[in-house]
N, C-alpha and C positions, 0 to 999 in steps of 0.2 A: 911226452914232447915239450920242449920251449918253444914259449911265442917270438916268432922275431917279426921286426917290424920294418918295411922299406921304404924309402925317403918318400914321402909325400901321403902312405895310408896309416891312419890313426889305430890303434890297439884295439880299440872298441866299433871295428867294423865299416865307418863311415868315412866316404872318401868328399874331398873338397873340389866344389866347383859350383858355376852356375846353375840354378834351376831354370825349367823351362818359364816361367812366368819371369823371375829376373828376366832372362833372354830376350823376351816378348817386350816388357817395358822398355827396355834400349831400343830397340827396332822401332817401337812407336815415338821413341823421344827425334829419334834420328827423321822419321818421317814427316813429324812436325814441323822439324827445324827446316826442313830440305822444302817442305812445301811454301812456310812464311819466308825464305830468300828468294823463293823465286817468284810470288807475287810480287815482293819490293823491287827486284829487278823488273820487273813488267814495262814495256815501251811505253813512254806516260803518251807518247804520238798515238800509240792503238786504242792505250784508255779514252783521249779525248776524241778520238776519231768515234769508238763506240759509245760515248756519252751525246755528242753531236747528233748521231743518227738516231737514237733515240727519241732525241727531244724535236730532231726535225719529224718523224716521224708522230709524235703526239701532237704536234702542230697541224699537219697536213690532215691526219685528223680530225681536228676542231675546227679548223677549215671548212674540212668536208660536210661535216654533221651543221655546222651553221648554212652551208649554202642547200642542204636541203631543206631545212628548216625555213629557211627565208624564201627559198624558189629562186636564189640569184645567182648567176653562173659565176663562180669563183677558178681563180688560177692561181698557182704559185710558178713565180718566176725568179730563178737563182741571176744572182749580182746587177743590181736595179743600174739601170743604162742613165734615169734621169736624175738618180740619186748617189748617193756612197752607202747604199746598204748592198749589205750581204745578199740580200735576198726579199721577195716582197710579197703580199698577197693582193690579186686584184679582184675586184668586185664584191670585197665583204662591205657590209654596211661600216659608216663610221664609227658608229658606239663602240665597234670591236676592233679595238688593236692590239692586232700579236706581233711578237720581237720581229722583228729584221737584221738582224746582226747575229755572227755566231760568238758562241758564246768565250772562243780563246781565237788561236789563228785562223784566218781565212781560210776555206775547206773550199775545194774544187769540187765543182758539179758535173755529172755527164750525162743531159737523159738521154735514152735508148729512143730513136723514132722521132726527135725534135726537130724541127724545120723552120728556117727563118719564119715563115708567116704563125708558125704556134712553136714558140720557144720556152714553152714551161708546162708543167701538168696542170690537168682537166679535174676538179674537184667536186664540180655537181654543177647543178642542182640536181641530175637525175641518181636514182639507187645504183645504178650499175651503171658504172664509170668505164672505161677504154682500160684494160691492164697498160700498168705502165711499171716503167725501173729506171733508178737513178741511183747512179756509181757514185759515190764521197770517196774522195782520196785528199788523205792528208799525208806528206811526204811520200813513204813509200807505203803506207797502210792504203786499204781498200775495204769498204764498204757500201754493200749492195738493198738499196730499198726499192720495196715492189710490192705489190697489190695485184689482184688476180682481176680487181673491176667490180669485185663485190666483196671482201673481206679488206682488213684495214690494212694498211700502210704497216711494213715490217720487213727486218732484215731478212735478207733470202741467200743464200747460199750463191756467191760468184761462178758465175762458169766462164 
């Protein structure tokens, strides 16, 4: 019997093609490239708002800890009425100077359950404070910070 070879077949019996490992490497490279591009195209307003929310949560917890340690009533009030500040802390000792400006563009703040007599957040000196939430908005992005009164201020799901 004579041996014939069809187009694409080698006489030694091995066919040409991609191995499973080669296909997995290509799929992994495509996935890594896609992830890198999607992170690079992330909305800068979203990034800034997330950074501002994390920074504000840390500032609120710093003021809350100082309030408990010193026994002073401390409040956080957005958009200082008497000054050009974006927000201010009232009741802190003069030796503790916390920032009063946003890092980038000013962020719009709405405090839930705020009243004209009580326009800000209560931070202490009691160890358990009322549950509080505030909405931070920058452009069309929204982040909600909150505490249940016992735990630290942190980003919570917007409802």
